[in-house]
Structures are given as C-alpha cells and as structure tokens.
C-alpha positions in Angstrom: 33.2 -89.9 -66.6 33.7 -86.3 -67.3 34.6 -83.3 -65.1 32.0 -80.8 -64.0 32.2 -77.4 -62.4 33.1 -77.3 -58.7 30.5 -76.0 -56.2 30.6 -72.2 -55.8 31.8 -72.5 -52.2 34.6 -75.0 -53.0 36.3 -73.6 -56.2 39.3 -75.9 -55.7 37.2 -79.2 -55.4 37.3 -81.7 -58.3 34.0 -83.1 -59.4 33.0 -85.7 -62.0 29.8 -87.1 -63.4 29.1 -90.4 -65.0 27.9 -89.7 -68.4 26.1 -92.2 -70.5 24.7 -91.4 -73.9 21.6 -93.6 -73.3 20.7 -92.2 -69.8 21.7 -88.6 -70.5 18.4 -87.4 -72.0 16.3 -88.8 -69.2 18.6 -87.6 -66.5 18.9 -84.1 -68.1 15.1 -84.0 -68.4 14.6 -84.9 -64.7 17.2 -82.5 -63.7 15.5 -79.7 -65.7 12.1 -80.5 -64.1 13.7 -80.7 -60.7 15.3 -77.2 -61.1 12.0 -75.8 -62.5 10.1 -77.3 -59.5 12.5 -75.7 -57.1 12.2 -72.3 -58.9 8.4 -72.6 -58.7 8.5 -73.4 -55.0 10.8 -70.5 -54.4 8.5 -68.2 -56.4 5.5 -69.4 -54.4 7.4 -68.8 -51.2 8.3 -65.3 -52.3 4.7 -64.6 -53.4 3.4 -65.9 -50.0 5.9 -63.7 -48.2 5.0 -60.7 -50.3 1.3 -61.4 -49.7 2.0 -61.8 -45.9 4.0 -58.5 -46.0 1.2 -56.7 -47.8 -1.3 -58.1 -45.4 0.8 -57.0 -42.5 1.3 -53.5 -44.0 -2.4 -53.3 -44.6 -3.0 -54.2 -40.9 -0.5 -51.6 -39.8 -2.0 -49.0 -42.0 -5.4 -49.9 -40.7 -4.1 -49.6 -37.1 -2.5 -46.2 -38.0 -5.8 -45.1 -39.5 -7.7 -46.2 -36.3 -5.1 -44.4 -34.2 -5.4 -41.2 -36.2 -9.2 -41.4 -36.0 -9.0 -42.0 -32.2 -6.6 -39.1 -31.9 -9.0 -36.8 -33.8 -11.9 -38.1 -31.7 -9.9 -37.3 -28.5 -9.0 -33.9 -29.8 -12.6 -33.1 -30.7 -13.7 -34.4 -27.4 -11.1 -32.3 -25.6 -12.1 -29.2 -27.6 -15.7 -29.8 -26.8 -14.9 -30.3 -23.1 -12.8 -27.1 -23.1 -15.6 -25.3 -24.8 -18.1 -26.6 -22.3 -15.8 -25.6 -19.4 -15.3 -22.1 -20.9 -19.0 -21.7 -21.4 -19.7 -23.0 -17.9 -17.1 -20.6 -16.4 -18.5 -17.8 -18.5 -22.0 -18.6 -17.4 -20.9 -18.9 -13.8 -19.0 -15.6 -14.0 -22.1 -14.0 -15.6 -24.2 -15.5 -12.8 -21.7 -14.4 -10.2 -21.5 -10.9 -11.7 -25.3 -10.7 -11.8 -25.5 -11.8 -8.2 -22.8 -9.3 -7.2 -24.6 -6.5 -9.0 -27.9 -7.5 -7.3 -26.1 -7.4 -3.9 -24.6 -4.0 -4.7 -28.0 -2.6 -5.7 -29.6 -4.1 -2.6 -26.8 -2.7 -0.4 -27.3 0.8 -1.9 -31.0 0.5 -1.4 -30.7 -0.6 2.2 -28.1 2.2 2.8 -30.5 4.8 1.5 -33.3 3.4 3.8 -30.8 3.6 6.7 -30.3 7.3 6.1 -34.0 7.9 5.8 -34.6 6.1 9.1 -31.9 8.0 11.0 -34.2 10.8 12.1 -37.3 8.5 12.6 -35.9 5.3 14.2 -32.1 5.7 15.0 -31.7 2.0 16.1 -33.3 0.7 12.9 -31.1 3.0 10.9 -28.0 1.6 12.5 -29.2 -2.0 11.9 -30.0 -1.3 8.3 -26.6 0.4 7.7 -24.8 -2.5 9.2 -26.8 -4.9 7.0 -26.0 -2.8 4.0 -22.2 -3.2 4.7 -22.6 -6.9 5.2 -24.6 -7.3 2.0 -21.9 -5.5 0.0 -19.3 -3.1 1.4 -20.1 -0.3 -1.1 -19.0 3.2 -0.6 -22.7 4.2 -0.1 -23.1 1.6 2.7 -19.9 2.6 4.6 -20.9 6.3 4.2 -24.4 5.5 5.5 -22.9 3.7 8.5 -20.7 6.7 9.3 -23.6 9.1 8.9 -26.1 7.2 11.1 -23.5 6.5 13.8 -22.6 10.2 14.0 -25.7 12.0 13.1 -24.6 15.3 14.6 -22.2 17.5 12.6 -18.5 16.9 13.2 -17.7 18.2 16.7 -15.2 21.0 16.5 -13.3 23.0 19.2 -11.7 26.2 17.9 -8.3 27.5 19.3 -7.9 31.2 18.4 -4.7 33.2 17.8 -4.4 36.6 16.3 -2.1 35.5 13.4 -1.6 32.3 11.4 -1.2 29.1 13.4 1.8 27.3 12.0 1.6 24.1 14.0 -0.4 22.1 16.5 0.2 18.9 18.5 -1.3 16.8 21.2 0.4 16.2 24.5 1.6 12.6 25.0 -1.5 11.8 27.1 -3.9 13.5 24.6 -5.4 15.8 27.2 -3.8 19.0 26.0 -2.9 20.7 22.8 0.0 22.9 21.9 -0.2 25.5 19.1 2.5 27.7 17.6 1.6 31.0 15.9 3.0 34.0 14.0 1.5 36.2 16.7 4.7 35.5 18.7 2.8 33.2 21.1 2.6 29.4 21.8 -0.4 28.3 23.8 -1.4 25.2 25.7 -5.1 24.3 25.6 -7.4 21.8 27.2 -8.2 19.3 24.4 -11.8 18.6 25.4 -13.0 22.1 25.9 -10.5 24.3 24.1 -9.9 26.3 27.2 -6.5 28.1 27.3 -4.3 26.7 30.1 -1.0 28.5 29.5 0.4 31.2 27.3 4.1 30.9 26.2 5.0 34.5 25.4 8.6 35.6 24.6 10.3 38.4 22.7 8.7 39.5 19.4 9.1 36.9 16.7 6.8 34.3 15.1 6.8 30.9 16.7 7.6 28.4 14.0 7.2 25.2 16.0 6.3 23.9 19.4 6.6 20.4 20.9 5.9 18.7 24.2 8.5 16.8 26.1 7.9 13.0 26.3 6.5 13.3 29.8 4.3 16.3 28.8 5.8 18.6 31.5 7.9 20.8 29.2 7.5 22.6 25.9 10.2 23.6 23.5 9.5 26.4 20.9 11.4 27.7 17.9 11.2 31.3 17.0 12.0 34.1 14.5 14.3 35.7 17.1 17.0 33.1 16.4 16.3 31.3 19.6 14.6 28.2 21.0 13.1 28.2 24.5 12.1 25.5 27.0 8.9 26.3 29.0 7.0 24.8 31.9 3.8 23.5 30.2 1.6 24.0 33.2 2.5 27.6 34.0 4.1 29.0 30.8 7.2 30.0 32.7 10.5 30.1 30.7 13.0 27.5 32.0 15.9 27.7 29.5 16.8 29.8 26.5 18.8 28.1 23.7 21.0 30.8 22.1 23.6 30.3 19.3 21.8 30.2 16.0 22.4 33.2 13.7 19.1 33.0 11.8 15.5 32.0 12.3 15.1 28.7 14.3 12.5 26.8 12.2 12.1 23.6 14.2 12.8 22.2 17.7 12.1 18.8 19.3 12.9 16.7 22.3 14.8 13.4 22.2 12.7 10.3 23.2 14.1 10.4 26.8 13.6 14.1 27.1 17.2 14.9 28.0 18.2 16.5 24.7 16.7 19.0 22.2 17.5 19.3 18.6 17.0 22.6 16.7 17.0 23.3 13.0 17.8 26.8 11.6 17.9 28.9 8.5 21.6 29.5 9.3 22.1 26.1 7.6 22.9 24.2 10.8 21.2 21.9 13.3 22.2 21.9 16.9 21.8 19.5 19.8 21.3 20.9 23.3 21.0 19.6 26.9 17.4 20.3 27.8 17.9 21.1 31.5 20.8 23.5 31.2 20.6 24.7 27.6 24.2 23.8 27.1 25.1 23.2 23.4 26.4 19.7 22.8 26.8 19.5 19.1 26.6 21.6 15.9 25.7 19.8 12.7 26.9 21.6 9.6 27.1 20.6 6.0 23.9 21.9 4.4 24.2 24.6 1.8 20.5 25.5 2.3 18.4 26.4 5.3 17.4 23.4 7.4 13.6 23.5 7.8 12.9 20.5 10.0 14.8 17.9 12.0 13.0 15.6 14.3 14.0 13.0 17.0 12.0 9.9 16.9 14.4 7.3 18.4 18.0 7.7 19.5 18.7 11.3 20.4 22.4 11.4 19.2 21.7 9.5 16.0 20.5 12.6 14.2 21.8 12.8 10.6 21.1 15.5 8.1 22.0 14.3 4.6 23.0 16.5 1.7 22.4 14.3 -1.4 19.3 15.9 -2.7 19.9 18.4 -5.5 17.6 21.0 -3.9 16.8 22.2 -0.3 15.8 19.5 2.2 12.4 20.4 3.7 12.2 17.7 6.4 14.2 14.9 8.0 12.4 12.3 10.2 13.6 9.2 12.0 11.9 5.8 11.7 10.3 4.4 14.9 13.4 2.1 15.5 15.8 5.0 14.9 17.7 3.0 12.2 16.5 5.0 9.2 15.8 8.6 8.3 13.4 9.8 5.5 14.1 13.2 4.0 11.8 15.4 1.8 13.2 17.8 -0.8 12.4 20.5 -3.3 13.9 18.1 -6.0 10.5 16.3 -6.1 11.8 13.3 -4.2 12.0 11.8 -0.8 14.8 9.4 0.3 15.2 6.8 2.9 18.6 6.5 4.5 20.4 4.1 6.8 21.6 5.9 9.9 24.6 3.7 10.6 26.1 3.9 7.1 24.4 7.1 5.8 23.6 5.0 2.7 20.5 5.7 0.6 18.2 2.7 0.9 15.4 3.9 -1.4 14.5 6.9 -3.5 10.8 7.8 -3.5 10.3 9.2 -6.9 6.8 10.0 -8.4 5.7 13.4 -7.3 5.7 16.1 -10.0 6.4 18.9 -7.5 8.5 19.7 -4.4 8.0 17.3 -1.6 7.2 19.2 1.6 7.1 16.5 4.3 7.8 12.8 4.8 7.0 10.6 7.8 7.1 6.9 8.6 4.2 4.7 9.7 4.2 3.5 13.3 5.6 0.1 12.2 8.3 1.8 10.0 7.2 -0.2 6.9 5.6 2.7 5.0 6.3 6.4 4.4 3.7 9.1 3.6 4.8 12.2 1.6 3.1 15.5 0.7 3.8 17.6 -2.3 3.3 20.8 -4.2 1.6 18.6 -6.9 -1.6 18.6 -4.7 -1.2 14.9 -3.7 0.1 12.8 -0.9 1.5 9.3 -1.5 2.0 6.2 0.6 5.2 4.3 -0.2 6.8 1.0 0.7 9.8 2.2 2.7 12.1 -0.8 1.8 11.7 -0.5 -2.0 10.4 3.0 -2.7 7.4 1.6 -4.5 4.2 3.7 -4.5 1.4 1.9 -2.7 -1.3 4.5 -2.8 -1.8 8.0 -4.2 -4.1 10.2 -2.2 -5.9 12.5 -4.6 -8.6 15.0 -3.8 -7.0 18.2 -2.5 -7.2 21.1 -4.9 -4.0 22.9 -3.7 -0.6 22.2 -2.2 -0.6 19.5 0.4 1.5 20.7 3.3 1.7 17.9 5.8 0.6 14.3 6.4 0.7 11.9 9.4 -0.3 8.3 10.1 -2.8 7.5 12.8 -1.4 5.6 15.8 -2.6 2.3 14.4 -1.3 3.0 11.0 -4.6 2.5 9.3 -5.3 6.1 8.4 -3.5 9.2 7.1 -4.4 12.8 7.8 -3.4 15.5 5.3 -3.4 19.3 5.5 -3.7 21.5 2.5 -3.7 25.0 1.2 -7.2 24.3 -0.1 -8.4 25.1 3.5 -9.3 21.5 4.2 -8.0 18.5 6.1 -8.7 15.0 4.9 -8.6 11.6 6.5 -7.8 8.7 4.2 -7.7 4.9 4.5 -4.0 4.2 4.3 -4.3 0.8 2.6 -6.7 1.9 -0.3 -6.4 5.7 -0.5 -10.1 6.0 0.0 -11.2 9.4 1.5 -12.9 8.8 4.8 -13.6 12.3 5.9 -13.2 15.9 4.7 -12.8 18.2 7.7 -13.9 21.7 6.7 -14.3 24.9 8.6 -11.0 26.8 8.1 -11.0 29.9 5.9 -7.3 29.8 5.3 -4.6 27.3 4.3 -4.1 24.4 6.7 -0.5 24.2 7.7 -0.5 21.0 9.7 -2.7 18.2 11.1 -2.1 15.3 13.4 -4.0 12.6 15.3 -4.5 12.4 19.0 -2.7 9.5 20.7 -6.0 7.4 20.8 -6.7 8.3 17.1 -10.2 9.7 17.9 -9.3 13.4 17.4 -7.5 15.5 14.8 -6.0 18.8 15.5 -5.2 21.3 12.7 -3.3 24.6 12.4 -4.3 27.2 9.9 -3.5 30.6 8.4 -7.0 31.7 9.4 -5.5 32.4 12.9 -7.1 29.2 14.5 -6.4 25.7 15.4 -9.3 23.3 15.3 -9.9 20.0 17.2 -12.2 17.6 15.2 -13.8 14.6 16.6 -12.8 11.8 14.2 -14.5 8.7 15.4 -16.3 8.5 12.1 -12.9 8.4 10.4 -12.3 5.0 11.9 -11.8 1.9 9.7 -15.0 0.0 8.8 -14.2 -2.9 11.2 -14.2 -0.4 14.1 -17.4 1.2 13.0 -19.1 -2.2 12.8 -18.0 -3.0 16.3 -19.4 0.4 17.4 -22.6 -0.3 15.6 -23.0 -3.6 17.5 -22.6 -1.7 20.8 -25.3 0.8 19.8 -28.1 -1.6 19.1 -30.2 -3.8 21.5 -31.8 -6.1 19.0 -31.5 -7.7 15.5 -33.7 -6.8 12.6 -37.2 -8.2 13.0 -38.6 -10.7 10.4 -41.0 -8.1 9.1 -38.1 -5.6 8.8 -36.0 -8.1 7.0 -38.8 -8.8 4.6 -39.6 -5.1 4.0 -36.0 -3.8 3.7 -34.0 -6.8 2.6 -36.8 -8.4 0.5 -36.3 -11.8 2.3 -39.1 -14.3 1.8 -40.4 -12.7 -1.4 
C-alpha cells in the first residue's frame, strides 16, 4: 500500500492505494482510458450545449428579424394609411370647397335675378332672394333680400331747427322725439309724421341735451345759460329751473324712477336734484376738467364720476344693472368700473384717438365705444377684449348705441352719415345718408325699427330701419310677404334643379 493525495474537498483525509507491480500497468492504462473517455464525454456535452445555444441564438435572431420586418411592414402600412387619409381628406376638402364655391356662385346668381324681378314680379323676387340666402348666406344674397323687401328708398322724416341739432331721442313709448339745438330751443315732435308738438324755449343759450322722464311726461334740458330746466312735454311749459352751476350745463338726465335729475357741467361738477322741486341734493366734485356727460341708467344715487384717466372724461354711463360704470376719455381709452368699490374692472385699450362715448349693451355684457380714430369698437365688458371693430366711416365717430335687442349698433359720424352695423360681426347693414353736416348723435327707437339722428345741418332725421334688422328677422318677414313657394319651372329656371 502507498499513500495517495486526498480528495480536493477533504484535504485532511488519509487515502491509500494497493500497488502491485504486475497489475500497475493494466490499471494505469484503464484509468487513463477512463479519464480520457470522461473528458471526451464532457467535450461532447459542451459541444452539444454550444450547438444548442447557437441554434437558440439563431432562432432568437430570426425572431428579432421577423419582428423588425413586421414592425417596418406596420410602419409602412400606417404611413400608407395616413397618406390615404390625408389624400382623402384633401380630396373631400377640395370637393367641399368646390361645392361651397358652386353654392356661393349660385347664391349670387339667384340674388341678381331677385333684384331683376323686383320691378317685374315682386313676390318672385322675394322668393328668389330668400332662396339665395338659404343656398349660401352671401353678402349679395342678404343685400338682395333687404332690397326686394324694401324697394322704396329709406323713409325719412326731417325735423328742422335753425341751428345745429346736438341731440335727439325717442320718448319711452316711441311715439315722440325730442331734439336739442344750438338755436336755444328743444322741440317735441310726433315720430310718425315729424309734426312739431311742443317748443321748449327758454333764455338765450344753446341747448346741449334734452331727455324724457321715464313716464314720458316731462323733459329735462341742459343749456349754455348755466341752468337745466324741467318742462311739461305736452305743452312746453317750464316746471322747474335748476340753478347753481357756474358754467355751461352740458348734460342732464332723469333717474330711472323719475324722482331725481343729474346734471353735468363745465364747472367741473355734477349735481343731483329733486325733479319736482328743483332742490339740490348733492354736488359731486373731484374732476379737474369739465364733466361732459353723466347718465343715470339704474340706481339714481349710485352716480360715480371717476378721475383715473390721464385726460378729460367725455362720458360716464351706468350698466343696465347699475353695478358698473363705463367712462370714455381723451386718453384714447375707456374703462369699466365697479360702483360699490370704485375699482377699475377692465381697461378698453385699442383706439388710436380720443374716445368720445361709451355705452353698455342691453344685457351689460358688451360695451360700444366711438373715437376720433374714425372707428367704433365693441368690447367684452368683463375682460376689455375687443370683439369687433366697426370700420367704414371717413371722419370722427361721435356716438354709438346698441339696438334694444343688442343685435345691432348705430353710429353717428362727422362724415355726415349714420351707419347701422351687425354687432356680432361688425358687418355694415345700412348707411343712412341725407345729412349735409356732421351727425352728432343717433339712437334706435324702443322697438328698434327706427333711427333718429341729430346733425349740424340744423336737422334731425327719422329713418325707417326695418331693413337694418338681422337676417333671421328679414327671413321671417319674407315668409309673411309671400303666398306660395317657388314653382317647379321656376326652380328649374333659376336654381337649375333637374338639369
């Protein structure tokens, strides 16, 4: 026996082998072959494992290749689908555009035929104009509808003074009109005929403003003689004289309940008076410039005149709910103020010239302003954002007012014209001509069907403005004017149906 090395995992173990000189070679040879065989088996196993690993890697690579190919196929398909959609959308848009252009062309053609038929077959002309609007509401179609519905020239009633007419207003019931003039007289007129009903004549001095009381029974005037007066509208008799201002009284207005009067003066003050007695209740000071306008539109004693503009304030007007005031200034801006806090809520900035007037819409959500820059603007009252710019006048725009329904705006300008606009779009609906001097003011009647103007040409004018109505109202009126639809042969001839 002879010792041999212990196993690797038992280094302290004692091992021995029987060693015999005769058997040794055979045993050693067997052992060598055995070890060799084990090494060969292990090598085969390693080779098989490597081959299997290579085969698995090959499969995985093939799978990755297929995934990449599928991905690219999907990308290409998606691109092709997107291109198809884009081309289809483009083709649809082109087709839609082509159809729209065809409808616009047809609308204009039908509108032209409507105008041609207006003197031959009035009912057919109304039917065609209505169809033109339905086909496509082009400007030509809407203009044709207005023209065929109102074939006669704009009806005008002229109210004559001997000097410039500074202001004009309807009575609350719309049956009378009040004018103020530099000829020292205010007059009450019958709206339908223009017949003079009463002459309000006081001491010498231009009458700067005149306004009805809420019930239409009284009139208050503001004059160059530093006074305001209350008159009986029916007779022209003086009821009360409001004395106290030390300079021209530029504006006077009643409170909504008719109990109070507010006056504005070039003596830099505004005053509140009791209408029945003429007793002065309050004097509002603080302006360093003349106060040109102050108007009650809600709560009589909530009047505020705010001095935060950097130039003179030309007007101050309440919102319908009396909670806000909008002021217009020579500093090219208008501002909306909160009455309770006297805090500025919005600055209306955008005009490039002095802002002469500012007024709320009937719902109080918008404001219209006029400016020396020859434009008027409609604003969002809450934010001061410009909604619409009214362009078309060629001189200073003096005043603007919303229609009772808030859908239209009327503007008066030194270019001798008055214009009616669509408040939502700024589109001009009508240009009211006839004055030979600057138009100082314009306003709608309570029913919105008439406009009264005041001009330096010594006249006021009453214009029928039914044709100034929104297109929806005109279509309703057109339906009332016709007794039949278009005949098949008329549809074929004018609308090209069946061809």
